[in-house]
N, CA, C and O of each residue as an XYZ file, in Angstrom:
276
protein
N      20.147     26.093     24.870
C      19.317     24.902     24.821
C      18.114     25.119     23.892
O      17.761     24.244     23.101
N      17.502     26.285     24.001
C      16.352     26.587     23.156
C      16.722     26.639     21.684
O      15.949     26.220     20.822
N      17.916     27.159     21.403
C      18.359     27.236     20.013
C      18.584     25.829     19.453
O      18.271     25.566     18.291
N      19.118     24.938     20.265
C      19.342     23.558     19.833
C      18.012     22.846     19.576
O      17.877     22.127     18.586
N      17.031     23.043     20.459
C      15.720     22.428     20.254
C      15.038     22.993     19.007
O      14.364     22.263     18.280
N      15.212     24.274     18.765
C      14.674     24.870     17.548
C      15.325     24.293     16.306
O      14.661     24.070     15.294
N      16.626     24.054     16.385
C      17.339     23.441     15.261
C      16.836     22.022     15.013
O      16.637     21.625     13.865
N      16.630     21.255     16.084
C      16.097     19.896     15.926
C      14.695     19.923     15.322
O      14.363     19.098     14.472
N      13.882     20.870     15.765
C      12.541     21.013     15.208
C      12.605     21.363     13.722
O      11.844     20.825     12.917
N      13.511     22.263     13.368
C      13.678     22.650     11.968
C      14.094     21.456     11.110
O      13.538     21.240     10.033
N      15.064     20.687     11.583
C      15.527     19.512     10.833
C      14.401     18.492     10.682
O      14.226     17.909      9.612
N      13.643     18.280     11.750
C      12.530     17.326     11.693
C      11.484     17.773     10.681
O      11.014     16.967      9.878
N      11.118     19.043     10.713
C      10.121     19.555      9.773
C      10.645     19.510      8.335
O       9.882     19.247      7.406
N      11.930     19.762      8.151
C      12.508     19.704      6.805
C      12.459     18.279      6.264
O      12.143     18.073      5.093
N      12.768     17.299      7.104
C      12.711     15.904      6.657
C      11.278     15.487      6.344
O      11.040     14.790      5.359
N      10.327     15.904      7.169
C       8.916     15.585      6.908
C       8.451     16.226      5.605
O       7.760     15.587      4.812
N       8.819     17.461      5.382
C       8.433     18.140      4.154
C       9.054     17.501      2.927
O       8.391     17.356      1.899
N      10.316     17.120      3.022
C      10.979     16.458      1.897
C      10.308     15.136      1.587
O      10.093     14.805      0.421
N       9.972     14.371      2.629
C       9.311     13.086      2.416
C       7.941     13.282      1.777
O       7.574     12.546      0.861
N       7.186     14.265      2.249
C       5.852     14.510      1.695
C       5.927     14.914      0.227
O       5.152     14.421     -0.592
N       6.848     15.801     -0.108
C       6.987     16.205     -1.504
C       7.411     15.031     -2.375
O       6.894     14.860     -3.479
N       8.337     14.231     -1.896
C       8.782     13.067     -2.658
C       7.631     12.095     -2.870
O       7.461     11.561     -3.966
N       6.846     11.864     -1.834
C       5.716     10.944     -1.942
C       4.682     11.469     -2.928
O       4.201     10.725     -3.783
N       4.337     12.754     -2.810
C       3.302     13.308     -3.675
C       3.738     13.347     -5.137
O       2.946     13.041     -6.028
N       4.969     13.715     -5.382
C       5.436     13.866     -6.762
C       5.822     12.523     -7.376
O       5.630     12.310     -8.573
N       6.365     11.618     -6.565
C       6.924     10.400     -7.129
C       6.050      9.174     -7.086
O       6.130      8.337     -7.986
N       5.223      9.037     -6.081
C       4.516      7.776     -5.888
C       3.033      7.885     -6.205
O       2.473      6.992     -6.840
N       2.393      8.954     -5.780
C       0.943      9.076     -5.931
C       0.493      9.040     -7.396
O      -0.491      8.359     -7.683
N       1.145      9.727     -8.339
C       0.673      9.641     -9.731
C       0.722      8.220    -10.292
O      -0.193      7.811    -11.008
N       1.763      7.470     -9.980
C       1.840      6.090    -10.452
C       0.750      5.238     -9.815
O       0.162      4.382    -10.476
N       0.483      5.468     -8.549
C      -0.553      4.725     -7.847
C      -1.923      5.001     -8.462
O      -2.717      4.080     -8.651
N      -2.201      6.271     -8.775
C      -3.493      6.621     -9.361
C      -3.651      6.048    -10.765
O      -4.713      5.521    -11.096
N      -2.622      6.141    -11.592
C      -2.736      5.615    -12.952
C      -2.821      4.095    -12.948
O      -3.476      3.517    -13.816
N      -2.179      3.438    -11.996
C      -2.285      1.987    -11.903
C      -3.711      1.581    -11.559
O      -4.236      0.620    -12.121
N      -4.340      2.303    -10.640
C      -5.717      1.992    -10.272
C      -6.676      2.187    -11.430
O      -7.585      1.380    -11.623
N      -6.488      3.248    -12.203
C      -7.356      3.502    -13.353
C      -7.150      2.427    -14.411
O      -8.120      1.932    -14.986
N      -5.910      2.062    -14.674
C      -5.633      1.035    -15.676
C      -6.210     -0.312    -15.255
O      -6.711     -1.064    -16.091
N      -6.142     -0.613    -13.975
C      -6.704     -1.875    -13.501
C      -8.229     -1.865    -13.612
O      -8.841     -2.885    -13.928
N      -8.831     -0.719    -13.354
C     -10.298     -0.623    -13.428
C     -10.797     -0.819    -14.856
O     -11.839     -1.441    -15.067
N     -10.070     -0.297    -15.830
C     -10.503     -0.415    -17.216
C     -10.003     -1.695    -17.880
O     -10.183     -1.868    -19.085
N      -9.388     -2.583    -17.128
C      -9.030     -3.893    -17.648
C      -7.724     -3.959    -18.394
O      -7.472     -4.942    -19.091
N      -6.876     -2.947    -18.276
C      -5.590     -2.999    -18.964
C      -4.573     -3.821    -18.182
O      -3.594     -4.306    -18.749
N      -4.801     -3.974    -16.897
C      -3.932     -4.776    -16.041
C      -4.778     -5.904    -15.469
O      -5.924     -5.679    -15.080
N      -4.242     -7.094    -15.414
C      -4.925     -8.272    -14.860
C      -6.199     -8.603    -15.642
O      -7.212     -8.983    -15.055
N      -6.142     -8.459    -16.945
C      -7.328     -8.708    -17.761
C      -7.696    -10.189    -17.773
O      -8.879    -10.528    -17.748
N      -6.715    -11.062    -17.809
C      -6.982    -12.484    -17.969
C      -7.049    -13.243    -16.652
O      -7.058    -14.474    -16.658
N      -7.094    -12.552    -15.541
C      -7.103    -13.252    -14.258
C      -8.533    -13.496    -13.790
O      -9.441    -12.710    -14.065
N      -8.707    -14.589    -13.087
C     -10.007    -14.953    -12.527
C     -10.133    -14.331    -11.140
O      -9.233    -14.509    -10.320
N     -11.206    -13.615    -10.846
C     -11.322    -12.971     -9.529
C     -11.314    -13.958     -8.370
O     -10.867    -13.615     -7.275
N     -11.802    -15.184     -8.589
C     -11.795    -16.172     -7.507
C     -10.386    -16.653     -7.185
O     -10.114    -17.063     -6.056
N      -9.490    -16.605     -8.165
C      -8.103    -16.986     -7.896
C      -7.354    -15.866     -7.189
O      -6.422    -16.127     -6.427
N      -7.750    -14.630     -7.433
C      -7.048    -13.487     -6.863
C      -7.430    -13.272     -5.404
O      -6.583    -12.896     -4.593
N      -8.687    -13.505     -5.062
C      -9.142    -13.223     -3.698
C      -8.482    -14.159     -2.700
O      -8.100    -15.281     -3.032
N      -8.358    -13.685     -1.494
C      -7.772    -14.484     -0.422
C      -8.782    -15.535      0.010
O      -9.924    -15.212      0.336
N      -8.362    -16.783      0.012
C      -9.270    -17.875      0.347
C      -9.391    -18.018      1.857
O      -8.476    -17.687      2.612
N     -10.550    -18.523      2.273
C     -10.741    -18.826      3.680
C      -9.826    -19.970      4.080
O      -9.319    -20.699      3.227
N      -9.623    -20.119      5.352
C      -8.727    -21.166      5.838
C      -9.222    -22.543      5.422
O      -8.421    -23.413      5.081
N     -10.529    -22.748      5.447
C     -11.068    -24.061      5.083
C     -11.004    -24.320      3.587
O     -11.106    -25.472      3.165
N     -10.839    -23.292      2.779
C     -10.757    -23.453      1.323
C      -9.336    -23.680      0.831
O      -9.136    -24.044     -0.328
N      -8.355    -23.473      1.685
C      -6.965    -23.595      1.261
C      -6.574    -25.063      1.151
O      -7.034    -25.893      1.935
N      -5.722    -25.385      0.174
C      -5.306    -26.785      0.026
C      -4.383    -27.206      1.168
O      -3.542    -26.435      1.629
N      -4.560    -28.431      1.603
C      -3.712    -28.975      2.653
C      -4.144    -28.621      4.055
O      -3.416    -28.899      5.008
N      -5.311    -28.013      4.211
C      -5.797    -27.629      5.533
C      -6.922    -28.572      5.918
O      -7.862    -28.780      5.151
N      -6.819    -29.135      7.099
C      -7.852    -30.041      7.598
C      -8.512    -29.407      8.814
O      -7.833    -28.992      9.753
N      -9.830    -29.336      8.793
C     -10.575    -28.742      9.892
C     -10.793    -29.807     10.954
O     -11.384    -30.852     10.681
N     -10.316    -29.540     12.166
C     -10.460    -30.499     13.254
C     -11.722    -30.258     14.066
O     -12.303    -31.197     14.610
N     -12.145    -29.015     14.149
C     -13.319    -28.689     14.955
C     -14.131    -27.630     14.241
O     -13.591    -26.617     13.797
N     -15.421    -27.863     14.131
C     -16.293    -26.898     13.474
C     -17.581    -26.811     14.279
O     -18.193    -27.830     14.598
N     -17.992    -25.583     14.607
C     -19.225    -25.406     15.390
C     -20.444    -25.780     14.591
O     -21.564    -25.692     15.096
């Protein structure tokens, strides 16, 4: 029983390690370069910040406020 639990622990740790390595090598560099490019205006240069931000419920089209304090 102990050997089986050790095997399950080994498999679990191997899967976690594989996922971490894949994430660090494959996703994080693209995420970092995308953030830098967006900061320096290479991405979304022509967009208006007011259009990008999430609007309040009362600012959305087609919404009628029934009760307001």
